[in-house]
PLY file of the C-alpha trace (Angstrom):
ply
format ascii 1.0
element vertex 231
property float x
property float y
property float z
element edge 230
property int vertex1
property int vertex2
end_header
-27.95 -94.40 71.84
-26.53 -95.46 68.48
-29.96 -95.11 66.78
-30.38 -91.65 68.22
-26.95 -90.64 66.95
-27.75 -91.98 63.46
-31.04 -90.09 63.37
-29.39 -86.84 64.41
-26.62 -87.32 61.86
-29.13 -87.90 59.05
-31.19 -84.87 59.97
-28.10 -82.68 60.04
-27.09 -83.89 56.57
-30.39 -83.15 54.83
-32.63 -80.11 54.69
-34.77 -79.16 57.67
-37.92 -79.80 55.65
-36.95 -83.43 55.11
-36.77 -84.00 58.87
-40.18 -82.51 59.52
-43.09 -84.92 59.53
-46.87 -84.91 59.34
-46.73 -86.85 62.60
-45.29 -83.87 64.44
-47.63 -82.34 67.06
-50.48 -84.77 66.28
-52.40 -86.26 69.25
-51.42 -89.75 70.37
-54.13 -92.28 71.09
-54.26 -93.70 74.60
-53.78 -97.46 74.37
-54.95 -100.01 76.95
-55.97 -103.64 77.11
-59.05 -104.47 75.03
-62.47 -103.93 76.59
-65.69 -105.90 76.27
-67.81 -104.38 73.49
-71.50 -103.64 73.98
-73.76 -106.23 72.35
-75.56 -104.20 69.70
-77.51 -107.16 68.34
-81.19 -107.49 69.09
-83.50 -110.44 68.72
-85.35 -109.89 65.46
-87.84 -112.71 66.04
-91.34 -111.50 66.88
-92.70 -112.27 70.29
-94.93 -115.33 69.93
-97.65 -113.93 72.16
-97.69 -110.62 70.39
-97.66 -112.28 66.98
-100.53 -114.56 67.90
-102.67 -111.59 68.91
-101.69 -109.63 65.84
-100.78 -106.63 67.94
-98.80 -103.86 66.24
-95.35 -102.96 67.62
-95.30 -100.52 70.50
-95.03 -97.12 68.81
-93.45 -95.52 71.84
-90.75 -98.19 72.01
-90.08 -97.87 68.28
-89.66 -94.11 68.61
-86.77 -94.65 71.04
-85.02 -97.37 69.06
-81.52 -96.71 67.78
-80.96 -96.29 64.06
-77.96 -97.46 62.06
-76.45 -95.42 59.24
-74.27 -97.19 56.66
-70.90 -95.76 55.66
-70.74 -94.03 52.28
-67.40 -95.20 50.84
-67.47 -92.72 47.96
-67.25 -89.75 50.33
-65.10 -91.41 53.02
-61.44 -92.31 53.40
-59.21 -94.37 55.68
-55.60 -93.26 55.41
-52.31 -93.30 57.26
-48.86 -91.74 57.27
-45.76 -93.71 58.17
-42.40 -92.06 58.62
-38.72 -92.83 58.37
-36.03 -90.54 59.73
-35.73 -88.80 56.37
-39.25 -88.85 54.89
-42.97 -89.51 55.30
-44.95 -91.99 53.22
-48.71 -91.62 52.74
-51.02 -94.59 52.35
-54.70 -95.52 52.31
-57.12 -98.44 52.08
-59.51 -98.72 49.14
-61.79 -101.43 50.55
-63.52 -100.67 53.83
-67.01 -100.67 55.30
-68.74 -99.53 58.45
-71.77 -98.25 60.28
-72.71 -95.60 62.82
-75.36 -96.13 65.47
-77.45 -93.10 66.42
-79.66 -92.81 69.49
-83.23 -91.52 69.40
-81.79 -88.06 70.23
-79.64 -88.18 67.09
-76.36 -88.51 68.98
-73.71 -91.01 67.90
-73.56 -94.00 70.23
-71.63 -96.64 68.29
-69.11 -96.94 65.45
-67.78 -99.95 63.54
-65.21 -99.88 60.74
-63.75 -102.90 58.93
-60.80 -102.59 56.54
-59.54 -105.13 54.00
-55.78 -105.02 54.52
-54.84 -106.16 51.01
-56.53 -103.04 49.57
-53.63 -101.00 50.94
-51.79 -98.64 48.62
-49.04 -96.07 49.21
-47.10 -93.40 47.35
-44.37 -95.96 46.50
-45.21 -99.30 44.77
-42.30 -101.19 46.35
-43.32 -99.97 49.79
-46.90 -101.10 49.17
-45.69 -104.63 48.45
-43.43 -104.65 51.50
-46.16 -103.46 53.86
-48.36 -106.41 52.90
-45.68 -108.95 53.89
-44.99 -110.52 57.27
-42.58 -107.65 58.09
-45.60 -105.38 58.54
-49.33 -106.07 58.09
-48.97 -109.73 56.99
-52.12 -109.46 54.88
-52.37 -113.21 54.05
-52.48 -114.11 57.76
-54.51 -111.11 58.95
-56.76 -110.01 56.05
-58.93 -107.63 58.06
-58.48 -104.84 60.56
-61.46 -103.70 62.61
-62.46 -100.95 65.02
-65.49 -101.30 67.32
-66.32 -98.44 69.67
-67.05 -98.97 73.35
-67.87 -95.33 74.18
-68.48 -92.07 72.31
-68.38 -89.04 74.60
-68.96 -85.38 73.87
-65.70 -83.66 74.76
-64.27 -80.51 73.20
-60.60 -80.65 72.27
-57.88 -79.14 70.13
-58.26 -78.53 66.38
-62.05 -78.58 66.47
-62.48 -81.94 68.21
-66.01 -82.35 69.60
-65.89 -85.92 70.92
-63.67 -88.55 72.45
-64.03 -92.04 71.01
-62.95 -95.19 72.77
-62.96 -98.64 71.24
-61.14 -101.82 70.32
-58.75 -101.76 67.38
-57.85 -105.17 65.96
-54.70 -105.03 63.85
-52.15 -107.69 62.91
-54.18 -110.26 64.87
-54.02 -108.31 68.14
-56.70 -106.20 69.82
-56.11 -103.14 71.98
-58.41 -100.45 73.34
-57.64 -96.98 72.00
-59.03 -93.55 72.90
-58.71 -90.61 70.52
-60.25 -87.18 69.78
-62.61 -86.73 66.84
-64.86 -84.18 65.21
-68.43 -85.47 64.87
-71.30 -83.63 63.17
-74.86 -84.91 62.87
-77.64 -83.32 60.83
-81.02 -84.63 59.68
-79.46 -85.76 56.39
-75.92 -86.76 57.29
-73.61 -87.86 60.08
-69.90 -87.41 59.54
-66.74 -87.66 61.53
-63.03 -87.03 61.16
-60.02 -87.91 63.26
-56.25 -87.72 63.04
-54.17 -89.43 65.70
-51.05 -91.53 66.22
-50.67 -95.12 67.39
-47.51 -97.06 68.21
-47.45 -99.94 65.70
-45.17 -102.05 67.91
-48.00 -102.46 70.45
-49.78 -104.55 67.80
-46.68 -106.63 67.08
-45.52 -104.73 63.97
-41.87 -104.29 64.88
-39.85 -104.15 61.64
-37.21 -101.44 62.31
-36.21 -100.48 58.78
-32.70 -99.86 57.50
-30.00 -98.94 59.99
-29.28 -95.69 58.16
-32.97 -94.72 57.82
-34.96 -96.14 60.73
-38.77 -96.35 60.61
-40.62 -94.53 63.36
-42.77 -96.65 65.67
-45.65 -94.20 65.53
-48.08 -94.16 62.59
-50.59 -91.39 61.91
-54.14 -92.59 61.20
-56.44 -90.30 59.20
-60.19 -90.97 59.13
-62.86 -89.10 57.21
-66.19 -90.91 57.45
-69.61 -90.06 56.05
-72.92 -91.73 56.96
-76.05 -90.62 55.06
-79.25 -90.83 57.11
-82.60 -91.96 55.85
0 1
1 2
2 3
3 4
4 5
5 6
6 7
7 8
8 9
9 10
10 11
11 12
12 13
13 14
14 15
15 16
16 17
17 18
18 19
19 20
20 21
21 22
22 23
23 24
24 25
25 26
26 27
27 28
28 29
29 30
30 31
31 32
32 33
33 34
34 35
35 36
36 37
37 38
38 39
39 40
40 41
41 42
42 43
43 44
44 45
45 46
46 47
47 48
48 49
49 50
50 51
51 52
52 53
53 54
54 55
55 56
56 57
57 58
58 59
59 60
60 61
61 62
62 63
63 64
64 65
65 66
66 67
67 68
68 69
69 70
70 71
71 72
72 73
73 74
74 75
75 76
76 77
77 78
78 79
79 80
80 81
81 82
82 83
83 84
84 85
85 86
86 87
87 88
88 89
89 90
90 91
91 92
92 93
93 94
94 95
95 96
96 97
97 98
98 99
99 100
100 101
101 102
102 103
103 104
104 105
105 106
106 107
107 108
108 109
109 110
110 111
111 112
112 113
113 114
114 115
115 116
116 117
117 118
118 119
119 120
120 121
121 122
122 123
123 124
124 125
125 126
126 127
127 128
128 129
129 130
130 131
131 132
132 133
133 134
134 135
135 136
136 137
137 138
138 139
139 140
140 141
141 142
142 143
143 144
144 145
145 146
146 147
147 148
148 149
149 150
150 151
151 152
152 153
153 154
154 155
155 156
156 157
157 158
158 159
159 160
160 161
161 162
162 163
163 164
164 165
165 166
166 167
167 168
168 169
169 170
170 171
171 172
172 173
173 174
174 175
175 176
176 177
177 178
178 179
179 180
180 181
181 182
182 183
183 184
184 185
185 186
186 187
187 188
188 189
189 190
190 191
191 192
192 193
193 194
194 195
195 196
196 197
197 198
198 199
199 200
200 201
201 202
202 203
203 204
204 205
205 206
206 207
207 208
208 209
209 210
210 211
211 212
212 213
213 214
214 215
215 216
216 217
217 218
218 219
219 220
220 221
221 222
222 223
223 224
224 225
225 226
226 227
227 228
228 229
229 230
């Protein structure tokens, strides 16, 4: 009750624009316990019988094999927006990598993204330093964050969303399953996707509340723009 009163008091003492946030009206990811991820690895060793005979690989089987497209970092971004009562702060990660698995029909079937936490930067140098400490990301203890999809489903949604993506997000040493809307486009030359959704940071054990007179919101907006050249 006291926090709510403080928030209302602050918003009444500053301009309306200051109380508005990029988080407003953005979709919230559904969060559940982590799920088992599909094993995407295949045995690369040749079959001994086939190798002995010198037979060529089955062309039909090869035609239906999945392909993996590597993330193009130069044309991709992994960003976020955190918010206090009085203001938003934008941030991003400079060091990240990933891949997209495409079925023989060209449809996206798997997504993996790994982020180096210490590559974080924000619009305020002091905030950047604070976010890397044990109060927030604790980068020395948890140097990586990773997302591995468990399902990618075609599903139209608001703001141009074409798919629903489900997968395990590992953050701050904890893993949860999240489901969020995304826009996915695949052409012969390029596969790309974008998503903007909120997660509750406290579900991953990031619980620092902020200052009593300017509390930090639990929800954080994640912003993904990913590009995967094909061929």
